[in-house]
PDB file of N, CA, C and O in Angstrom:
ATOM      1  N   PRO A   1     125.177 104.675 107.697  1.00  0.00           N
ATOM      2  CA  PRO A   1     124.412 103.662 106.989  1.00  0.00           C
ATOM      3  C   PRO A   1     123.786 105.045 105.813  1.00  0.00           C
ATOM      4  O   PRO A   1     123.769 106.229 106.147  1.00  0.00           O
ATOM      5  N   LEU A   2     123.376 104.586 104.608  1.00  0.00           N
ATOM      6  CA  LEU A   2     122.579 104.567 103.168  1.00  0.00           C
ATOM      7  C   LEU A   2     121.285 104.937 103.610  1.00  0.00           C
ATOM      8  O   LEU A   2     120.716 105.967 103.249  1.00  0.00           O
ATOM      9  N   HIS A   3     120.715 103.902 104.570  1.00  0.00           N
ATOM     10  CA  HIS A   3     119.321 103.495 104.681  1.00  0.00           C
ATOM     11  C   HIS A   3     119.295 103.496 106.101  1.00  0.00           C
ATOM     12  O   HIS A   3     120.447 103.476 106.534  1.00  0.00           O
ATOM     13  N   ARG A   4     118.047 103.518 107.398  1.00  0.00           N
ATOM     14  CA  ARG A   4     118.220 102.977 108.468  1.00  0.00           C
ATOM     15  C   ARG A   4     116.570 102.513 108.250  1.00  0.00           C
ATOM     16  O   ARG A   4     115.640 103.082 107.678  1.00  0.00           O
ATOM     17  N   PHE A   5     116.665 101.226 108.973  1.00  0.00           N
ATOM     18  CA  PHE A   5     115.483 100.642 108.968  1.00  0.00           C
ATOM     19  C   PHE A   5     115.076 100.624 110.683  1.00  0.00           C
ATOM     20  O   PHE A   5     115.821 100.595 111.662  1.00  0.00           O
ATOM     21  N   PHE A   6     113.293 100.663 110.563  1.00  0.00           N
ATOM     22  CA  PHE A   6     112.733 100.819 111.750  1.00  0.00           C
ATOM     23  C   PHE A   6     111.624  99.902 111.696  1.00  0.00           C
ATOM     24  O   PHE A   6     111.189  99.527 110.608  1.00  0.00           O
ATOM     25  N   ILE A   7     111.058  99.453 112.957  1.00  0.00           N
ATOM     26  CA  ILE A   7     109.979  98.651 112.804  1.00  0.00           C
ATOM     27  C   ILE A   7     109.012  99.669 113.669  1.00  0.00           C
ATOM     28  O   ILE A   7     109.366 100.335 114.641  1.00  0.00           O
ATOM     29  N   LEU A   8     107.666  99.620 113.055  1.00  0.00           N
ATOM     30  CA  LEU A   8     106.598 100.363 113.607  1.00  0.00           C
ATOM     31  C   LEU A   8     105.551  99.178 113.339  1.00  0.00           C
ATOM     32  O   LEU A   8     105.306  98.727 112.220  1.00  0.00           O
ATOM     33  N   SER A   9     104.852  98.655 114.790  1.00  0.00           N
ATOM     34  CA  SER A   9     104.123  97.855 114.988  1.00  0.00           C
ATOM     35  C   SER A   9     103.135  97.555 115.806  1.00  0.00           C
ATOM     36  O   SER A   9     103.471  97.844 116.955  1.00  0.00           O
ATOM     37  N   ASN A  10     101.939  97.055 115.749  1.00  0.00           N
ATOM     38  CA  ASN A  10     101.205  97.084 116.968  1.00  0.00           C
ATOM     39  C   ASN A  10     100.990  95.875 117.519  1.00  0.00           C
ATOM     40  O   ASN A  10      99.929  95.607 118.082  1.00  0.00           O
ATOM     41  N   CYS A  11     102.003  95.014 117.404  1.00  0.00           N
ATOM     42  CA  CYS A  11     102.200  93.718 118.043  1.00  0.00           C
ATOM     43  C   CYS A  11     102.580  93.747 119.641  1.00  0.00           C
ATOM     44  O   CYS A  11     102.829  94.736 120.330  1.00  0.00           O
ATOM     45  N   LYS A  12     102.553  92.602 119.955  1.00  0.00           N
ATOM     46  CA  LYS A  12     102.991  93.094 121.638  1.00  0.00           C
ATOM     47  C   LYS A  12     104.177  92.748 121.835  1.00  0.00           C
ATOM     48  O   LYS A  12     104.557  91.834 121.102  1.00  0.00           O
ATOM     49  N   LEU A  13     105.099  93.245 122.748  1.00  0.00           N
ATOM     50  CA  LEU A  13     106.368  92.576 123.034  1.00  0.00           C
ATOM     51  C   LEU A  13     106.819  91.217 123.161  1.00  0.00           C
ATOM     52  O   LEU A  13     107.867  90.816 122.654  1.00  0.00           O
ATOM     53  N   ASN A  14     106.038  90.511 123.830  1.00  0.00           N
ATOM     54  CA  ASN A  14     106.244  88.911 123.992  1.00  0.00           C
ATOM     55  C   ASN A  14     106.452  88.294 122.172  1.00  0.00           C
ATOM     56  O   ASN A  14     107.365  87.545 121.824  1.00  0.00           O
ATOM     57  N   LEU A  15     105.441  88.804 121.306  1.00  0.00           N
ATOM     58  CA  LEU A  15     105.504  88.079 119.819  1.00  0.00           C
ATOM     59  C   LEU A  15     106.710  88.549 119.576  1.00  0.00           C
ATOM     60  O   LEU A  15     107.576  87.710 119.327  1.00  0.00           O
ATOM     61  N   LEU A  16     107.147  90.219 119.582  1.00  0.00           N
ATOM     62  CA  LEU A  16     108.959  90.701 119.190  1.00  0.00           C
ATOM     63  C   LEU A  16     109.664  89.364 119.496  1.00  0.00           C
ATOM     64  O   LEU A  16     110.104  88.545 118.689  1.00  0.00           O
ATOM     65  N   GLU A  17     109.673  89.321 121.027  1.00  0.00           N
ATOM     66  CA  GLU A  17     110.954  88.542 121.811  1.00  0.00           C
ATOM     67  C   GLU A  17     110.591  87.653 120.960  1.00  0.00           C
ATOM     68  O   GLU A  17     111.125  87.999 119.906  1.00  0.00           O
ATOM     69  N   GLU A  18     109.693  86.223 120.695  1.00  0.00           N
ATOM     70  CA  GLU A  18     109.579  85.197 120.297  1.00  0.00           C
ATOM     71  C   GLU A  18     110.490  85.284 119.177  1.00  0.00           C
ATOM     72  O   GLU A  18     111.421  84.481 119.116  1.00  0.00           O
ATOM     73  N   LEU A  19     110.287  86.409 118.037  1.00  0.00           N
ATOM     74  CA  LEU A  19     110.633  86.262 116.963  1.00  0.00           C
ATOM     75  C   LEU A  19     111.748  86.058 116.844  1.00  0.00           C
ATOM     76  O   LEU A  19     112.173  85.050 116.280  1.00  0.00           O
ATOM     77  N   TYR A  20     112.625  87.135 117.439  1.00  0.00           N
ATOM     78  CA  TYR A  20     113.905  87.572 117.880  1.00  0.00           C
ATOM     79  C   TYR A  20     114.442  86.025 118.290  1.00  0.00           C
ATOM     80  O   TYR A  20     115.574  85.756 117.888  1.00  0.00           O
ATOM     81  N   ARG A  21     113.882  85.208 118.892  1.00  0.00           N
ATOM     82  CA  ARG A  21     114.715  84.296 119.422  1.00  0.00           C
ATOM     83  C   ARG A  21     114.835  82.879 118.255  1.00  0.00           C
ATOM     84  O   ARG A  21     115.612  81.945 118.059  1.00  0.00           O
ATOM     85  N   ALA A  22     113.563  83.403 117.677  1.00  0.00           N
ATOM     86  CA  ALA A  22     113.383  81.996 116.419  1.00  0.00           C
ATOM     87  C   ALA A  22     113.998  82.734 115.096  1.00  0.00           C
ATOM     88  O   ALA A  22     113.961  82.036 114.082  1.00  0.00           O
ATOM     89  N   TYR A  23     114.482  83.866 114.972  1.00  0.00           N
ATOM     90  CA  TYR A  23     115.029  84.371 113.621  1.00  0.00           C
ATOM     91  C   TYR A  23     115.623  85.308 113.981  1.00  0.00           C
ATOM     92  O   TYR A  23     115.106  86.236 113.359  1.00  0.00           O
ATOM     93  N   PRO A  24     116.400  85.701 114.599  1.00  0.00           N
ATOM     94  CA  PRO A  24     116.873  86.904 114.609  1.00  0.00           C
ATOM     95  C   PRO A  24     117.561  87.826 113.741  1.00  0.00           C
ATOM     96  O   PRO A  24     117.567  89.051 113.866  1.00  0.00           O
ATOM     97  N   HIS A  25     118.234  87.035 112.707  1.00  0.00           N
ATOM     98  CA  HIS A  25     118.536  87.722 111.534  1.00  0.00           C
ATOM     99  C   HIS A  25     117.484  88.621 110.591  1.00  0.00           C
ATOM    100  O   HIS A  25     117.686  89.346 109.617  1.00  0.00           O
ATOM    101  N   VAL A  26     116.157  88.214 111.384  1.00  0.00           N
ATOM    102  CA  VAL A  26     115.037  88.788 110.987  1.00  0.00           C
ATOM    103  C   VAL A  26     115.097  90.440 111.509  1.00  0.00           C
ATOM    104  O   VAL A  26     114.836  91.370 110.745  1.00  0.00           O
ATOM    105  N   ILE A  27     115.441  90.599 112.773  1.00  0.00           N
ATOM    106  CA  ILE A  27     114.916  91.277 113.768  1.00  0.00           C
ATOM    107  C   ILE A  27     116.403  92.803 113.663  1.00  0.00           C
ATOM    108  O   ILE A  27     116.289  94.028 113.704  1.00  0.00           O
ATOM    109  N   GLU A  28     117.583  91.927 113.527  1.00  0.00           N
ATOM    110  CA  GLU A  28     119.314  92.499 113.730  1.00  0.00           C
ATOM    111  C   GLU A  28     118.909  93.841 112.587  1.00  0.00           C
ATOM    112  O   GLU A  28     118.852  94.975 113.062  1.00  0.00           O
ATOM    113  N   PRO A  29     118.698  93.680 111.415  1.00  0.00           N
ATOM    114  CA  PRO A  29     119.070  95.326 110.833  1.00  0.00           C
ATOM    115  C   PRO A  29     118.462  96.403 110.855  1.00  0.00           C
ATOM    116  O   PRO A  29     118.600  97.438 110.203  1.00  0.00           O
ATOM    117  N   PHE A  30     117.350  95.913 112.136  1.00  0.00           N
ATOM    118  CA  PHE A  30     116.332  97.242 112.562  1.00  0.00           C
ATOM    119  C   PHE A  30     116.904  98.054 113.701  1.00  0.00           C
ATOM    120  O   PHE A  30     117.018  97.666 114.863  1.00  0.00           O
ATOM    121  N   GLU A  31     117.293  99.380 113.152  1.00  0.00           N
ATOM    122  CA  GLU A  31     117.999 100.085 114.191  1.00  0.00           C
ATOM    123  C   GLU A  31     117.290 100.285 115.601  1.00  0.00           C
ATOM    124  O   GLU A  31     117.769 100.214 116.733  1.00  0.00           O
ATOM    125  N   GLY A  32     115.527 100.658 115.015  1.00  0.00           N
ATOM    126  CA  GLY A  32     114.926 100.637 116.493  1.00  0.00           C
ATOM    127  C   GLY A  32     113.166  99.997 116.063  1.00  0.00           C
ATOM    128  O   GLY A  32     112.616  99.915 114.964  1.00  0.00           O
ATOM    129  N   ILE A  33     112.714  99.666 117.325  1.00  0.00           N
ATOM    130  CA  ILE A  33     110.954  99.124 116.971  1.00  0.00           C
ATOM    131  C   ILE A  33     110.309 100.035 118.145  1.00  0.00           C
ATOM    132  O   ILE A  33     110.749 100.477 119.206  1.00  0.00           O
ATOM    133  N   VAL A  34     109.025 100.118 117.451  1.00  0.00           N
ATOM    134  CA  VAL A  34     108.538 100.835 118.172  1.00  0.00           C
ATOM    135  C   VAL A  34     106.916 100.564 117.998  1.00  0.00           C
ATOM    136  O   VAL A  34     106.297 100.614 116.935  1.00  0.00           O
ATOM    137  N   ILE A  35     106.397 100.270 119.273  1.00  0.00           N
ATOM    138  CA  ILE A  35     105.076  99.044 119.218  1.00  0.00           C
ATOM    139  C   ILE A  35     104.395  99.859 120.440  1.00  0.00           C
ATOM    140  O   ILE A  35     104.971 100.817 120.956  1.00  0.00           O
ATOM    141  N   PRO A  36     103.103  99.394 120.868  1.00  0.00           N
ATOM    142  CA  PRO A  36     101.862 100.344 121.671  1.00  0.00           C
ATOM    143  C   PRO A  36     103.035 100.340 123.155  1.00  0.00           C
ATOM    144  O   PRO A  36     103.598 101.314 123.654  1.00  0.00           O
ATOM    145  N   LEU A  37     103.071  99.655 123.350  1.00  0.00           N
ATOM    146  CA  LEU A  37     104.165  99.571 124.905  1.00  0.00           C
ATOM    147  C   LEU A  37     105.077 100.767 125.302  1.00  0.00           C
ATOM    148  O   LEU A  37     105.354 101.112 126.451  1.00  0.00           O
ATOM    149  N   HIS A  38     105.601 101.485 123.833  1.00  0.00           N
ATOM    150  CA  HIS A  38     106.520 102.033 123.859  1.00  0.00           C
ATOM    151  C   HIS A  38     106.014 103.224 123.895  1.00  0.00           C
ATOM    152  O   HIS A  38     106.082 103.925 124.904  1.00  0.00           O
ATOM    153  N   ALA A  39     105.373 103.643 122.657  1.00  0.00           N
ATOM    154  CA  ALA A  39     104.485 104.547 122.326  1.00  0.00           C
ATOM    155  C   ALA A  39     103.320 105.413 123.190  1.00  0.00           C
ATOM    156  O   ALA A  39     103.214 106.616 123.427  1.00  0.00           O
ATOM    157  N   GLY A  40     102.339 104.021 123.618  1.00  0.00           N
ATOM    158  CA  GLY A  40     101.468 104.557 124.484  1.00  0.00           C
ATOM    159  C   GLY A  40     100.128 104.746 123.268  1.00  0.00           C
ATOM    160  O   GLY A  40      99.065 105.175 123.716  1.00  0.00           O
ATOM    161  N   PHE A  41     100.200 104.454 121.905  1.00  0.00           N
ATOM    162  CA  PHE A  41      99.155 104.833 121.172  1.00  0.00           C
ATOM    163  C   PHE A  41      99.285 103.654 120.180  1.00  0.00           C
ATOM    164  O   PHE A  41     100.267 102.939 120.377  1.00  0.00           O
ATOM    165  N   ALA A  42      98.273 103.234 118.889  1.00  0.00           N
ATOM    166  CA  ALA A  42      98.414 102.067 117.861  1.00  0.00           C
ATOM    167  C   ALA A  42      98.480 102.645 117.098  1.00  0.00           C
ATOM    168  O   ALA A  42      98.234 103.795 117.461  1.00  0.00           O
ATOM    169  N   LYS A  43      98.745 102.577 115.817  1.00  0.00           N
ATOM    170  CA  LYS A  43      98.502 102.326 114.875  1.00  0.00           C
ATOM    171  C   LYS A  43      96.905 102.295 114.505  1.00  0.00           C
ATOM    172  O   LYS A  43      96.359 101.698 115.433  1.00  0.00           O
ATOM    173  N   PRO A  44      96.136 102.609 113.736  1.00  0.00           N
ATOM    174  CA  PRO A  44      96.638 104.274 112.750  1.00  0.00           C
ATOM    175  C   PRO A  44      96.606 105.588 113.702  1.00  0.00           C
ATOM    176  O   PRO A  44      96.267 106.646 113.171  1.00  0.00           O
ATOM    177  N   ASP A  45      96.909 105.579 114.944  1.00  0.00           N
ATOM    178  CA  ASP A  45      96.943 106.726 115.596  1.00  0.00           C
ATOM    179  C   ASP A  45      98.213 107.535 114.956  1.00  0.00           C
ATOM    180  O   ASP A  45      99.265 106.972 114.654  1.00  0.00           O
ATOM    181  N   LYS A  46      97.965 108.945 114.791  1.00  0.00           N
ATOM    182  CA  LYS A  46      98.869 109.502 114.109  1.00  0.00           C
ATOM    183  C   LYS A  46     100.403 109.465 115.392  1.00  0.00           C
ATOM    184  O   LYS A  46     101.583 109.133 115.268  1.00  0.00           O
ATOM    185  N   ARG A  47      99.638 109.948 116.455  1.00  0.00           N
ATOM    186  CA  ARG A  47     100.601 109.648 117.312  1.00  0.00           C
ATOM    187  C   ARG A  47     101.813 108.691 117.514  1.00  0.00           C
ATOM    188  O   ARG A  47     102.882 108.948 118.068  1.00  0.00           O
ATOM    189  N   MET A  48     101.345 107.366 116.856  1.00  0.00           N
ATOM    190  CA  MET A  48     102.376 106.422 116.810  1.00  0.00           C
ATOM    191  C   MET A  48     103.489 106.578 115.970  1.00  0.00           C
ATOM    192  O   MET A  48     104.572 106.008 116.101  1.00  0.00           O
ATOM    193  N   PHE A  49     103.171 107.369 115.113  1.00  0.00           N
ATOM    194  CA  PHE A  49     104.072 107.823 113.815  1.00  0.00           C
ATOM    195  C   PHE A  49     104.851 108.664 114.251  1.00  0.00           C
ATOM    196  O   PHE A  49     105.986 108.767 113.784  1.00  0.00           O
ATOM    197  N   GLU A  50     104.334 109.556 115.384  1.00  0.00           N
ATOM    198  CA  GLU A  50     104.834 110.912 115.367  1.00  0.00           C
ATOM    199  C   GLU A  50     105.943 110.608 116.670  1.00  0.00           C
ATOM    200  O   GLU A  50     106.959 111.233 116.973  1.00  0.00           O
ATOM    201  N   HIS A  51     105.437 109.620 117.189  1.00  0.00           N
ATOM    202  CA  HIS A  51     106.597 109.213 118.008  1.00  0.00           C
ATOM    203  C   HIS A  51     108.027 108.587 117.916  1.00  0.00           C
ATOM    204  O   HIS A  51     109.057 108.626 118.589  1.00  0.00           O
ATOM    205  N   LEU A  52     107.429 107.750 116.300  1.00  0.00           N
ATOM    206  CA  LEU A  52     108.611 106.774 115.826  1.00  0.00           C
ATOM    207  C   LEU A  52     109.344 108.246 115.673  1.00  0.00           C
ATOM    208  O   LEU A  52     110.183 108.454 116.549  1.00  0.00           O
ATOM    209  N   LEU A  53     109.169 109.277 114.727  1.00  0.00           N
ATOM    210  CA  LEU A  53     109.848 110.680 114.114  1.00  0.00           C
ATOM    211  C   LEU A  53     110.653 111.074 114.789  1.00  0.00           C
ATOM    212  O   LEU A  53     111.840 111.217 114.496  1.00  0.00           O
ATOM    213  N   ALA A  54     110.016 111.363 116.025  1.00  0.00           N
ATOM    214  CA  ALA A  54     110.470 112.017 117.118  1.00  0.00           C
ATOM    215  C   ALA A  54     111.553 111.257 117.742  1.00  0.00           C
ATOM    216  O   ALA A  54     112.639 111.772 118.009  1.00  0.00           O
ATOM    217  N   LYS A  55     111.242 109.950 117.991  1.00  0.00           N
ATOM    218  CA  LYS A  55     112.444 109.373 118.973  1.00  0.00           C
ATOM    219  C   LYS A  55     113.394 108.815 118.256  1.00  0.00           C
ATOM    220  O   LYS A  55     114.366 108.306 118.813  1.00  0.00           O
ATOM    221  N   TYR A  56     113.227 108.828 116.652  1.00  0.00           N
ATOM    222  CA  TYR A  56     114.692 108.458 116.051  1.00  0.00           C
ATOM    223  C   TYR A  56     115.340 110.024 115.331  1.00  0.00           C
ATOM    224  O   TYR A  56     116.504 110.034 114.933  1.00  0.00           O
ATOM    225  N   ALA A  57     114.489 111.263 115.226  1.00  0.00           N
ATOM    226  CA  ALA A  57     114.986 112.616 115.208  1.00  0.00           C
ATOM    227  C   ALA A  57     114.997 112.334 113.306  1.00  0.00           C
ATOM    228  O   ALA A  57     115.845 112.796 112.542  1.00  0.00           O
ATOM    229  N   LEU A  58     113.596 111.309 112.847  1.00  0.00           N
ATOM    230  CA  LEU A  58     113.644 111.435 111.357  1.00  0.00           C
ATOM    231  C   LEU A  58     112.842 112.473 110.874  1.00  0.00           C
ATOM    232  O   LEU A  58     111.938 112.973 111.543  1.00  0.00           O
ATOM    233  N   HIS A  59     113.077 112.749 109.966  1.00  0.00           N
ATOM    234  CA  HIS A  59     112.487 113.831 108.875  1.00  0.00           C
ATOM    235  C   HIS A  59     111.280 112.959 108.081  1.00  0.00           C
ATOM    236  O   HIS A  59     111.567 111.928 107.472  1.00  0.00           O
ATOM    237  N   PRO A  60     110.000 113.440 108.145  1.00  0.00           N
ATOM    238  CA  PRO A  60     108.824 112.944 107.435  1.00  0.00           C
ATOM    239  C   PRO A  60     109.160 112.646 106.039  1.00  0.00           C
ATOM    240  O   PRO A  60     108.927 111.547 105.536  1.00  0.00           O
ATOM    241  N   ALA A  61     109.812 113.808 105.290  1.00  0.00           N
ATOM    242  CA  ALA A  61     110.214 114.190 103.997  1.00  0.00           C
ATOM    243  C   ALA A  61     110.779 112.777 103.679  1.00  0.00           C
ATOM    244  O   ALA A  61     110.094 112.035 102.975  1.00  0.00           O
ATOM    245  N   ASN A  62     112.138 112.299 104.211  1.00  0.00           N
ATOM    246  CA  ASN A  62     113.005 111.382 104.310  1.00  0.00           C
ATOM    247  C   ASN A  62     112.616 110.357 104.535  1.00  0.00           C
ATOM    248  O   ASN A  62     113.508 109.545 104.289  1.00  0.00           O
ATOM    249  N   SER A  63     111.486 109.755 104.984  1.00  0.00           N
ATOM    250  CA  SER A  63     110.877 108.325 105.455  1.00  0.00           C
ATOM    251  C   SER A  63     110.034 107.579 104.496  1.00  0.00           C
ATOM    252  O   SER A  63     109.439 108.174 103.597  1.00  0.00           O
ATOM    253  N   ILE A  64     109.979 106.629 104.612  1.00  0.00           N
ATOM    254  CA  ILE A  64     109.140 106.099 103.944  1.00  0.00           C
ATOM    255  C   ILE A  64     108.470 104.756 104.680  1.00  0.00           C
ATOM    256  O   ILE A  64     109.106 103.796 105.117  1.00  0.00           O
ATOM    257  N   PHE A  65     107.275 104.906 104.700  1.00  0.00           N
ATOM    258  CA  PHE A  65     106.783 103.340 105.513  1.00  0.00           C
ATOM    259  C   PHE A  65     105.812 102.539 104.622  1.00  0.00           C
ATOM    260  O   PHE A  65     105.117 103.015 103.725  1.00  0.00           O
ATOM    261  N   ILE A  66     105.871 101.255 105.005  1.00  0.00           N
ATOM    262  CA  ILE A  66     105.185 100.591 103.958  1.00  0.00           C
ATOM    263  C   ILE A  66     104.253  99.537 104.989  1.00  0.00           C
ATOM    264  O   ILE A  66     105.082  99.113 105.795  1.00  0.00           O
ATOM    265  N   ASP A  67     103.347  99.129 105.210  1.00  0.00           N
ATOM    266  CA  ASP A  67     102.215  98.545 105.587  1.00  0.00           C
ATOM    267  C   ASP A  67     101.285  97.668 104.641  1.00  0.00           C
ATOM    268  O   ASP A  67     101.327  97.858 103.426  1.00  0.00           O
ATOM    269  N   ASP A  68     100.546  96.824 105.127  1.00  0.00           N
ATOM    270  CA  ASP A  68      99.803  96.127 104.421  1.00  0.00           C
ATOM    271  C   ASP A  68      98.552  96.484 104.671  1.00  0.00           C
ATOM    272  O   ASP A  68      97.724  95.721 104.173  1.00  0.00           O
ATOM    273  N   ALA A  69      97.984  97.681 105.471  1.00  0.00           N
ATOM    274  CA  ALA A  69      96.942  98.059 105.809  1.00  0.00           C
ATOM    275  C   ALA A  69      96.610  99.709 105.135  1.00  0.00           C
ATOM    276  O   ALA A  69      97.637 100.381 105.229  1.00  0.00           O
ATOM    277  N   PRO A  70      95.888 100.200 104.737  1.00  0.00           N
ATOM    278  CA  PRO A  70      95.969 101.395 104.138  1.00  0.00           C
ATOM    279  C   PRO A  70      95.363 102.456 104.573  1.00  0.00           C
ATOM    280  O   PRO A  70      95.179 103.456 103.879  1.00  0.00           O
ATOM    281  N   GLU A  71      94.880 102.288 106.154  1.00  0.00           N
ATOM    282  CA  GLU A  71      94.872 103.077 107.055  1.00  0.00           C
ATOM    283  C   GLU A  71      95.676 103.771 107.645  1.00  0.00           C
ATOM    284  O   GLU A  71      95.533 104.870 108.179  1.00  0.00           O
ATOM    285  N   ASN A  72      96.997 102.773 107.499  1.00  0.00           N
ATOM    286  CA  ASN A  72      97.972 103.183 108.504  1.00  0.00           C
ATOM    287  C   ASN A  72      98.982 103.906 107.287  1.00  0.00           C
ATOM    288  O   ASN A  72      99.840 104.743 107.564  1.00  0.00           O
ATOM    289  N   THR A  73      98.750 103.497 106.136  1.00  0.00           N
ATOM    290  CA  THR A  73      99.513 104.220 105.636  1.00  0.00           C
ATOM    291  C   THR A  73      99.105 105.614 104.747  1.00  0.00           C
ATOM    292  O   THR A  73      99.782 106.318 103.997  1.00  0.00           O
ATOM    293  N   LYS A  74      97.850 105.676 105.131  1.00  0.00           N
ATOM    294  CA  LYS A  74      96.934 107.109 104.687  1.00  0.00           C
ATOM    295  C   LYS A  74      97.711 108.060 105.520  1.00  0.00           C
ATOM    296  O   LYS A  74      98.328 109.015 105.048  1.00  0.00           O
ATOM    297  N   VAL A  75      97.650 107.722 106.924  1.00  0.00           N
ATOM    298  CA  VAL A  75      98.222 108.339 108.375  1.00  0.00           C
ATOM    299  C   VAL A  75      99.430 108.750 108.055  1.00  0.00           C
ATOM    300  O   VAL A  75      99.617 109.947 108.278  1.00  0.00           O
ATOM    301  N   ALA A  76     100.477 108.059 107.525  1.00  0.00           N
ATOM    302  CA  ALA A  76     101.677 108.233 106.719  1.00  0.00           C
ATOM    303  C   ALA A  76     101.666 109.208 106.507  1.00  0.00           C
ATOM    304  O   ALA A  76     102.123 110.125 107.189  1.00  0.00           O
ATOM    305  N   ILE A  77     100.876 109.280 105.006  1.00  0.00           N
ATOM    306  CA  ILE A  77     100.829 110.352 104.057  1.00  0.00           C
ATOM    307  C   ILE A  77     100.884 111.365 104.708  1.00  0.00           C
ATOM    308  O   ILE A  77     101.825 112.159 104.734  1.00  0.00           O
ATOM    309  N   GLU A  78      99.537 111.448 105.490  1.00  0.00           N
ATOM    310  CA  GLU A  78      99.245 112.482 106.246  1.00  0.00           C
ATOM    311  C   GLU A  78     100.608 113.615 106.725  1.00  0.00           C
ATOM    312  O   GLU A  78     100.855 114.766 106.364  1.00  0.00           O
ATOM    313  N   LEU A  79     101.248 112.759 107.607  1.00  0.00           N
ATOM    314  CA  LEU A  79     102.276 113.469 108.352  1.00  0.00           C
ATOM    315  C   LEU A  79     103.358 113.768 107.268  1.00  0.00           C
ATOM    316  O   LEU A  79     104.405 114.191 107.757  1.00  0.00           O
ATOM    317  N   GLY A  80     103.347 113.626 105.668  1.00  0.00           N
ATOM    318  CA  GLY A  80     104.574 114.053 105.033  1.00  0.00           C
ATOM    319  C   GLY A  80     105.534 112.795 104.788  1.00  0.00           C
ATOM    320  O   GLY A  80     106.590 113.000 104.188  1.00  0.00           O
ATOM    321  N   ILE A  81     105.204 111.446 105.244  1.00  0.00           N
ATOM    322  CA  ILE A  81     105.617 110.490 104.847  1.00  0.00           C
ATOM    323  C   ILE A  81     105.378 109.774 103.517  1.00  0.00           C
ATOM    324  O   ILE A  81     104.202 109.802 103.154  1.00  0.00           O
ATOM    325  N   THR A  82     106.245 109.131 102.699  1.00  0.00           N
ATOM    326  CA  THR A  82     106.203 108.458 101.388  1.00  0.00           C
ATOM    327  C   THR A  82     105.475 106.951 102.097  1.00  0.00           C
ATOM    328  O   THR A  82     106.126 106.137 102.752  1.00  0.00           O
ATOM    329  N   GLY A  83     104.110 106.843 101.805  1.00  0.00           N
ATOM    330  CA  GLY A  83     103.586 105.768 102.617  1.00  0.00           C
ATOM    331  C   GLY A  83     103.146 104.798 101.307  1.00  0.00           C
ATOM    332  O   GLY A  83     102.630 105.288 100.303  1.00  0.00           O
ATOM    333  N   ILE A  84     103.454 103.176 101.472  1.00  0.00           N
ATOM    334  CA  ILE A  84     103.608 102.443 100.423  1.00  0.00           C
ATOM    335  C   ILE A  84     102.514 101.049 101.261  1.00  0.00           C
ATOM    336  O   ILE A  84     102.757 100.389 102.272  1.00  0.00           O
ATOM    337  N   THR A  85     101.386 101.019 100.390  1.00  0.00           N
ATOM    338  CA  THR A  85     100.402  99.859 101.230  1.00  0.00           C
ATOM    339  C   THR A  85     100.880  98.336  99.675  1.00  0.00           C
ATOM    340  O   THR A  85     100.789  98.096  98.471  1.00  0.00           O
ATOM    341  N   TYR A  86     101.402  97.767 101.069  1.00  0.00           N
ATOM    342  CA  TYR A  86     101.713  96.371 100.066  1.00  0.00           C
ATOM    343  C   TYR A  86     101.805  95.146 101.066  1.00  0.00           C
ATOM    344  O   TYR A  86     101.911  95.214 102.291  1.00  0.00           O
ATOM    345  N   GLY A  87     101.754  94.258 100.448  1.00  0.00           N
ATOM    346  CA  GLY A  87     101.305  92.863 100.879  1.00  0.00           C
ATOM    347  C   GLY A  87      99.943  92.118 100.565  1.00  0.00           C
ATOM    348  O   GLY A  87      99.133  92.445  99.698  1.00  0.00           O
ATOM    349  N   PRO A  88      99.832  90.821 101.636  1.00  0.00           N
ATOM    350  CA  PRO A  88      98.883  89.988 100.369  1.00  0.00           C
ATOM    351  C   PRO A  88      97.345  90.276 100.719  1.00  0.00           C
ATOM    352  O   PRO A  88      96.800  90.384 101.818  1.00  0.00           O
ATOM    353  N   GLY A  89      96.985  90.337  99.816  1.00  0.00           N
ATOM    354  CA  GLY A  89      95.576  90.821  99.647  1.00  0.00           C
ATOM    355  C   GLY A  89      95.587  92.294  99.276  1.00  0.00           C
ATOM    356  O   GLY A  89      94.448  92.735  99.122  1.00  0.00           O
ATOM    357  N   VAL A  90      96.575  93.188  99.089  1.00  0.00           N
ATOM    358  CA  VAL A  90      96.526  94.724  98.711  1.00  0.00           C
ATOM    359  C   VAL A  90      96.779  94.286  96.942  1.00  0.00           C
ATOM    360  O   VAL A  90      97.507  93.398  96.499  1.00  0.00           O
ATOM    361  N   ASN A  91      96.061  95.076  96.322  1.00  0.00           N
ATOM    362  CA  ASN A  91      96.256  95.440  94.917  1.00  0.00           C
ATOM    363  C   ASN A  91      96.616  96.507  94.666  1.00  0.00           C
ATOM    364  O   ASN A  91      96.788  96.841  93.493  1.00  0.00           O
TER     365      ASN A  91
END
């Protein structure tokens, strides 16, 4: 595939399971999901990002991270990932 998509979220596993049951088409395009249960850390801890990069053999310079929290985007940028802060209430 031209692009690979992943979820890096602080949500709990049961929330993801509920989302998948209700809207499977929303989750299906994603190749993988990393949540604190899997990584042992939560955003904005840089180890969460490093876990995603290592698990899926991603190169930071070839990756884009989109989040609504500037503190999360800042960590991604510090790791060499292109960071975009986007969402409700973000100017």
